[in-house]
N, C-alpha and C positions, 0 to 999 in steps of 0.2 A: 679647723674648728668644726666644720660641718660633718667631717668624716667620723667624729666621735659618736654620732647617733647610731652608727652601725656596730660600735664596740660592745662587747658583752657587759651587762650591768653587774658591778661587783656585788658580792653577797651582802645582804643587809642594807643595800642602798636602793634608791628609786630613781629611775631615769625620767626626766621631764623634757619633752621635746616641744619647742615652739616652731610651728611650721606654717608656711603659706599653703595655698591650694595645690601646690606641687605634690603634697603628701596624699592628695585624694586618689590619684591613679598612677602618677609617674614613678613613685618609689614605694617600697614596702619595708617597714621597720619591724623586725621581729620583737616579740615580747610586749607589744602595746596592748594594754588591757582596758584603759579608760581613755575616752576621747571627749574633749570639751569643745563644742562647736559654737562660736559666737554668732554665726549666721550671716557673716559678711565676707566679701571678697574684693580685692583690688582688681579692677578690670580696665583694659584699654578701650577707649571709645573715640570715634572719629566724627567730627562735625564737618560735613562738606561745605557748609555755608561760610565757615571761618577758616577751614583748612587746618584746624587744630586737633591734635591728638590729646586726649585727656586720660590721666590715670586717676580714676575715682573709686571711692569705696562704695559699693552697692550691695544690697542683699543678695545672698547666693540663691541658687535655684533649689527646688526640692530634689532634683536629681543629684546635685552636688552634696546636699545635706545627707542624702542616703549613702553616697560614696564615703563621706566622712565617717558616718556611723559604722560603715563596713570595715574601717581600719581597726576597730576594737575587736578583740577576741579572735584574731585570725589563727592564733596558736592555742587558744583556750577560751573559756567564758569571759565576756567583757561587757562593758556598758558605755553608752554614749550619752553625754549630758548636753542638751541644747539650751542655750541661753536666750530662748524666746519661747513663746507660748505655742501650744498645739494648734490653737486657732490661727495664729500668725503663719505657722507652717502650711496650713491648709488653705488659707485665704489670701495671704500677702505675698508669698513666694511664688515666682514663676515656675511652671512645671519643668522647664529645661533652660539651660544657659543659651543666650542669644548667640547664634553662629558667628564666628569671627568675621566671615565675609560680609556680614551685615553691619559691622561696626569698625571697619578699618579702611584705610586709603587703598583704592583699587588700581592705582596707576600701574604698578608692576603686573597685576593680574590681567588688566586690559591689554597691556603690551604683549603679554604672552599669548593671549587668545588671538590677537590680531596676527601674530607671527605664525599661528597654526592655521590661518586662513578663515577664522571665525569672525566675520564682519558684522553680522546681525546680532549685536549684543542684547538688544531688547527682546528678540525672539528666542535667544539661546536658553536652553532648558537647564538652568542652574538647579542644583539640589536644594539650595536655599537662596532664592533670588535676592540680590542686594538692592538697596533703595535706588530708584532711578536718579535721584539727585547726586548720589555718590558716583554713579557711572558717568554722568555728565561732567562732573568735576574732574574725573580721571581723563576723559577725552579732551577736555579743555587744556589740561596740563600737557598731555602728549602733543597736542597741536601746537602749543606755545614752544615746546622743546624742539619741534621740527620732526618728531617721530611719525606724525600723521599729516597727510595733505588735506586740502579743503574738502575733499570727498570722504574723509575718514579712513583713507587707505594708508597702509604702512609705506613709509618712504625708505629709500636706501639707508639713510641714517637710522631710521627706526628698526630696520632689520639687524643692523649691527648692535644697536642698543639692546635688543631682545636677547642677544647671546649672553648678556651678563645677568646673573641672578641677584641683582641689587635694584634699589629704587631707580626709576628712570632718570632722575636728576643726577644721580651718581654716575650712571653709565654714560650720560651725555658729557659729564666732566672728564671721564676717562678718555673718551674718543676725542674730545676737544684738546686734551693735553698733548696729543701727538703734534698738533699744529704749533704748539708753544714749546715743544721739546722739553717736556718735564713729566712724562708719563710715570717714570720711576717714583718721583716724589708724590704725585697724585695718588698712585696705587697705595703707597704707604699711608697717606692721610686717610684715605677711604677705609682701609683695613683697620686703622686705629680708631676711627670714628665708631665702628661697630662695637668696640669694646671700651669706649671712653667712659661709660657709666660705672665700670667695675675695675678701672685701671689702677687707681690709687687706693691704699687702705690706711687707716688711721688708728693705731693701737691706743687704748685708753691711757696707758702709762707713758706714751711717747708722742702725744699730740703735737707738741711744739716742734719736735724733730721732724715729724711727718709733714707738717705744714711748711717748714723751711725747705725740706727736700723737694716738695712739689713746687714751691716758688722758684727754686733754682732752675727748673725746667722751662719756665715762662720765657717766651721769645717775642720780639716785635712781630706784629701781624695778627695776633689773636690766638684763639684756642687751637686752630688747625696747625699752626706752626709750632705751638707748644707740644702737640702730639707728635709731630714730625721730629722734633728735637729729642723726645723720649726714645723714639725708635732708633734714631741715629746713634745715640749714646749707648743704647743696649746692643746694637749691632757691632759697635766698636769693641765691646767686651766679648765678642763671639757668642752673643745671646746667653750670657751668663745668668744662672739662677742666683748666684751670690750677689750680683749687682742689683737684682730686683729686691732682694732682702735688705740690702743696705739703703736703697732709695725708696723703700716702702711702696714698691710696685707689685702688682699681682702677676706672678710668673705665668700662671695658667692663662690669664687674659692676654698677655703679650704673645704667648704661644699660639693661642687661637687667632690673634691678629696676623701672626706670621703665616698660618695655614691659609687664611682668607686671602692674604696678599699673593701667596704662591698660586692659588686657584685663579685669581683675577689675572695674574701675569700669563698663565697658560691660556686663558680665554682671549687675551690681547693677541696672542699669536694666531688664534683661530680667525679673528676678524681683521688680521693684518695691520694691527696697531704696533708700531715699533716702540719698544720700551727703552727710552733713553733718559739719561739724567740731565738735569739742568746744568748747562755748561758753566754757568756762573753762580756758584752757591751763595754769593753775597747779594744776588739780585733775585728777590722772591716774586717779582712782577709776573713772570710767565705762569707761575703756580696760581697766583691770584686771578689771572685772566681765565685760566682753565676752570677753576672752581666757580668763577662768576658765570662762565658759559653754561654751567649746569644749574646754578642756583640764583640766577637773576630774578627768578620768580619769588624767592624768599628774601625780600628786602624790606627794610624799615627805616624810618627817619625819626630823629629826635624831636620830641614835642617841645612847645614853648616852656612848659613847666621845668624841663631839664632833667627830669627823673624817670621818664618813660619814653617809649617809642611807639610809632604808629605804622602798621604794615601798609605798604603801598597797595597791595592787591585787595585786602579785605577791610582796610581802614579800621583795624582793631588795635587797641592799646595793649602793649606788651612790655615786659621788663627783662633785663639781662639776668640770666640765672646766677644765683650766688656762687656757683662752682666755677663760673667763667673767669678767665684771667682779666677780662675787661669789666668785671663787676666793680662798681664804684670808681671807675677810672675818672680822673679829673684832669682837665675839664671833660665832660662827656663827649664822646665822638658823635659826629653829626648823622652819619648814615651807615647802616649795617647790612650785611648778608648773614643769614643764620642757617644752621644745619637742621635744627629741630625746634619745633614749637610745641610746648606741652602745657597743659592746664593743671595747675595746683590751686593753692589759695590765690595766687596771682598767675597771669599768663607769662611764662618765662621763655626766653630764647636760650638754647644751649648751643655751644660750639659756634661762636660768632666771630666774624671779622668785619672790618669796617671799610666803607667806601667814603672817600673824601670828595665832596662835590664843590667845595670852595677851597682851592689850594693856594690862595693868595695870602692867607693869614697863618701860615705854618709857623709854629713855635716849637721849642724843645719839649714842651709838655706833651707833644704828640708822638714821642719816641716809640711807645708801645702800641701804636695804632697803625693798621694797614692803610696806606694811602692808594686810592685809585682815581685816575683822571676820568672826567666825564666821558671822554672819547672812547674809553674802554668799554663802556656799556653799549655804545653804538656799534663797537666792533664785534662784540660777542652776541648781542641781541638787537640787531637793527630792525627786526620785525616787531619788537616790543617797546623799545624806547625811540623817541624822536628827539631832535634837538630842542624842540619846544618843551618837551617833558623834562629834559635835563635842566633847562632854565627854571622851570617851576620848582624842581628839587632844590636848586641852588638858592632860590629866593624864599624857600619855606612853604611854597604852595603845596597843599596836601592832595591835590587832584591826582587821580590815577591816569596812566596812559589810556587813551580811549580805545585803542585797537590792540587786539592780541592775535597775531597771525603765525603762520608757519615760518620756519627759518629760511632765510635767503641763502643764495649760493656762497655768501661770504663766510658762513659758519662752517666749521670743519665737518665734513661728511664722512 
């Protein structure tokens, strides 16, 4: 569908293109004569206090507005119509877009700088200095993951994590997966997570068929294992494009995930992580443990209301994203680990799986929920969780663990 914008316009017809800000600079469409600029843009923003990424609609900058106007008349005379006043352009719009480094999570950036031997982040001459609070948040995360020691220096684990061009929590999960003999599956899940937002499509005339096809991929354990199932079924067809068409999957998204997976597998060889498959495909526990080793930081507990969760780290109320396989799961699962936390009209968790902290009341209703024993948290994050903390989780106490430290020697290095 998107490729049609580059096709020649038939004689006697008019081409109307609806575009995001990608059309400002990233692509050029021939024959555009008129541009209508609403003056807004969807922009990612990161709040270090809550650890939340927000996709919000904000006014564009004057620089962006000028870029949009420049799209008109590139091959002839043109006009730009701005849906805001000249006064608003001069007085309400910022001169330039806020640099991305000042509004994103810096965990991966800080890890890279540390690996280059740059330890004085406060004195480092950034082209656009990020907020100090965001830097501190990144350092705290890396310390909790065991990538930094108590002096802020890179550990052996941190150096291995820095080899992977992914979020530090993902690289920690990859390295930990070697200990649990499931690196093959973890690499697949991580590659699929990167494309999970554009994996399925839903044609207007086949919505019910698309929804049913998506539901058929759902597997016990949550969204991560649903993504793993999609990959495994696609791989069984020798990565068939026809399979994607029949199952309402985006072939290009899966192909990108395949490329990412191949790249990560190559990097595993560089850091001497042996890529092995889970010897028992019916037991997903090793995969759960490996993911928990990287994402124990992202955990949330069901609130008494039963319709929302509260994050352990930031004490923030969040909801499961409607696209999740665990959305409206009944009865609601007690405790969760999530891959991504985004702010929309509500705070949603995407790609979630669950931790069970009370396993004495298991019923058949929990078939689609990933169960994790409390001892697993002590195994993968002994520096973060103590037995007293787990007792608090089991009894519904919302208090956070008091101490956050570097990984001990029991965590995979």
